[in-house]
N, C-alpha and C positions, 0 to 999 in steps of 0.2 A: 209225653203230653198224654194227659187222661182224657181220652176219646168219650167216656160216658158223659165226664161231667160237663164238654164241650158241646155233646148232640142234647144233651138236657136244658144247658143255658142259652144254646141260640139252636134253637128249633129250624131255621132255615138252612144249618151246614148238613150237606148230605155227605161229601167226603172230605176227608183227614190223610193229610200225607206229613209225618214226623219234622220232616225238615223242610217242606213247602209251605205249609200252614194248610186253612180251613179252608175250603172252598162251597157255595153255594150250587143251586141244580144248573145254573147258567155258566156254571167255571170262573164265578168273580170271587176275588179274593174275600174272607170275611174277616175282618179285625179282632182279634178275641183278647181279653184280657186275661192275663195268666196268673195275676193275683186273686181274679174273681173264679176261677179254675180249680186252683191250687185249693182256695179256700173252702170249695163246693165238699160237703157230705153226703155219700150213695146213702140215701133213707130205705134202701135194700141191704146195707151191707150186713144185719143182722143175720139174714136168712144162708149168706156165705158161711158166714161163722159157726152158724150154729150147726150146720152141715157139715164140717169138718170136725166139731167137735162131739156130736152123737156116736155112740158105737154103731159098729157094725150092725148088721137088720138080722145075719145072724143070732149076732151076741145078745140083740134085743127080744127076738123071740124066743130064745135058750132061755133068757131070763124072765117072761111072761109065761112060758110055761112052767116053770119052777116056783115062782114067787107072785106072780096073778098080775093084773090091769095095773092094781091101783098100786102094787109095790114099784114096778117099772115105771110108772109116771114120776112116784115120787122119789125115786132111786137115779133113774136115768132120764129125764127128759124134763123135770122141771128145776135140776139146779143148771142146766145149759139156759133155757129160757129163762132164768131169772140173772143168770151172767151176761146176756145178751137181750136186753128187752127190746119188743118191737119200737121203732122211731127213734 
């Protein structure tokens, strides 16, 4: 189950058990539309993808030292941002 999607789509859900289902604060079972949950796209996903693709901080700092901030942004940061745009 995509817990993030369930929490975003069903704000009354406070607990999720992959086998038992989703429940509200009173322990009542909340019926989940799995098609809706599976279709949900995390609007924050670009952040995680960018973080995985950026070079290590030490490598970035070394690049800045040798090439300057403008080259660092153009060569290391902008390509990743363009590959994974916001929203």
